[in-house]
N, C-alpha and C positions, 0 to 999 in steps of 0.2 A: 871638437872645436878647439881652436887655439887658446891656450890657457891665458895668454895676455888679453885676448878679446873678452874672455869670460870675466877677468878681473875688472875690465872696464865697464861691463854691463851691470855688475852687481852694485857698484857705487852709484851708477846713473839711475837705476831703478829705485835705490834707496833715497836718492835726492828727489825723485818725482814724488815718492810717498810722503816725504817731508814737506813738500810744497802744497799738498792738499790741505785746504782749510778745514779745520776741525771746529764744529759747533758744540760747545760744552753747555749742557743744560744743568742749571743749578737749582737746588731746592730753595723754596721761599723761606726766609727767616721767620716770617709770619704772614698771615693772609688777612687782608682787610675784608671783613664780612659786614653785610648790611644789617642794621638793627631789625629785629623781628617786627617792631612797630611799623616800620616802613613796608615790609613784605606782607603784613597782614591785610593790606588793602587790595592786593592784586596778584600775588604770587601763590597760586593754588595748585594742589596736586592734580595730576592727570586723572581724568575720569570725573572730575567735578562738573556740574552743569547748572545753568540758570535759565529759567523760562520767563520771558517778558511778553506782556500784552500791550498792543498799541491802544492807547487811551482813546475811547470814543468809537472804536471800530465795531461795526455790526454788519454781518456776524464778526465775532471776535477774531482778530489777527494776532498770531503768536510768532515768536522767534526763540528758538532754543540755542543757547550758546554753550559749547562744550570745550573744556580744557583737554586738548589731545596731546600736549607735550609740555613739560616743565623741567628745565635742567639748570644746573649750576656748573660753570667752568672756571678753572683757575689756570692762567698761563704762567709758566715758570721762566725765570731769566734765561736767555739763550734760546728760547723756543720761538718759532714763528708766531707772531701775535696778530698779524693783519691790522696793525695800528691800534690794537687794544692794549690796555695796561697789563703789566705783570703783577702777580701776588695780590690781586684784587678779585674777589668773588664776583663773577658775572652771571646775573640771573636772567633767564629768558622763559617766557610762557607763550604758548600759541593756542588760539581759540578759533572754533568754527561756528558759522551761523547756519541754522536750518532753513531760514526764510530766504528763498532765492528771488523773491519779488523786490524786497526792500534792501536786502544785503547780498546782492548778487556778485559773485566773483567774475573774473575776467576769462578764465580758461575752461574750455570744454573738457580738457583732460582731468580737471578737478570737479567735473560735473557742475561748473559754475557756482561752486560753494564759496561764500564770502569768508575771509579769514582775517583775524586780528593777530598782531604780534606785539608783545610788550617786552622791552628789554631795559635793564638797569643802566644808569649813568652814575659815575662816581667822581667826586672832586674832594679829596681829603675826607672830612667827616660829613660832607653833604652828599645826599643820594637823590636821584631822580628816576622817574619812570617815563619811558618814551613809548608811545603807541603808534603803530602804522597799520594800514589796512590795504587789502587788495580789492576791496569792493569798488567796482567801477563807478558807482554813483555817489561815493562818499569821499570827502577829504579826510586825510589822516589828522588827528588832533595834535600829534607831536607830544611835547612834554605835557603830562597830565597830573603828575603828583610829585611831591618832593618831601624830603626829610632832612633836617628838622622843618616842620611846617611853619611858615610865617604867620603872623596874626591876621585875622580877617581884614579885608580891604587891601591886601598886598598881592602884587603880581608875583607868580613863581619865577618868572624871568621877564626880560624886557618885552617879549612877545606874548606873555601870558602863560597859562590862564590866570584869572583873578579868583582868589579865595573869597567867596562872599560871606559864608558863615559856617559855624560848626554845630548848628541846631540839629535836633533829631529829625529824621525823615520817616514818614508813614506811607507805605505802599501796600498793595493788596495782600502781600505775604506777611506783613507785620510792621512793627515800629522799631527803628534802629537808632539808638541814642548816640553812638559813636560814629557820626557821619560828617562828611566834608562836602560842602556845596561850592561848585566852581562855575565860572562863566568864561566863555571864550569870545573875544571881541576882534581878534586880528584877521578874521576871514570876512569877506564881503558876501553877505547872505544872498545877494542878487546874482552872484556868479555861479554858485553851485551849492550842493547840500553838505552841511558839515555839522559836527556836534557842537551845539551852542551852549547848553548847560548840562551839568551832570552832577550826580551825588554818589559818593563812594562811602561805603560803610565798613567799619573794621570787622574783619573776619568773614565778610560777605562779598565785597566787591561792588560793582555798579548796582545801585538800587533804583535809580531813575535816570533816564537819558532823554534829552530834548534835542531834536534835530531841526534844522531850518525848514526842510521840505517834507519830512515823513513823520512829523509829529512827536508825541511823547510816548516813551516806552517804560512801563513799570514792572517791577519784579513781582511775579505771582507764585513762583516756586523755585526752589534751589536745593542742591545737595553738594556739600563740600566733602570730598574724599579725605579720609584720614589714613 
C-alpha cells in the first residue's frame, strides 16, 4: 500500500474513534434508602405467603398470596434509567394469587394466575408504595401507602386513599396493634370491582381487604420468610 494513503487512513480512523460518544457511569456519592418503617408494611422476602378467607363463604373460599420476587435496584449517574431516578434505592415486590375465580389473571401462558406488583416511589424524604394488578376483574388501587404517614382523616394524595384510623385490627389469625386502615373513594363502584377498604399491619402486610364486588377477605394464616 502507498505509504501516503496509509498515513491518511490512520488519522481518519483515529478521528472516527474520537467521535464515538462515550457514556461514563459514575458511582453514587450516596444512595437514598427508604426507612425500614415504610418497608415493614409491604416489602417482604421471596417465599413469604398469606392465606385469606372470604368472609361468609360456605364452604370456605380461600386465596393464598405468595411473594415470588423482591428486589432492590440503584441506577448510577450515566446509566440508562428508563426515566427512573439515579442514586435512589428502588424497591419492587411481586405477588401471585392462588384463587383463579376471584383473582384471575389475563394470560393462559401464566395459567390465568392473578399477580400484584408493588413498587416504591420517592420524592426527597417522602416515600410511597404503588400497587398494580393483572387480574382482569379488578382495578389497580395505585398509591396505597406513604411515609411519613399523615394523620388520620388525611388523603395520601389528591386521588387518595384516605387514612381512616390507626386502630388495632383483629382477624382470624390474630390481633395486630400496629395497623393502618384506609378507604378508597376515587373509583365508581358501579363500574367495576376495586379495593374499597384495606388494613395494613406492620411486619405482616394486608390483614383485611374489602372489595366492591367480591366481599371481605381476612387473614387466616401467614409466614414471613427471614
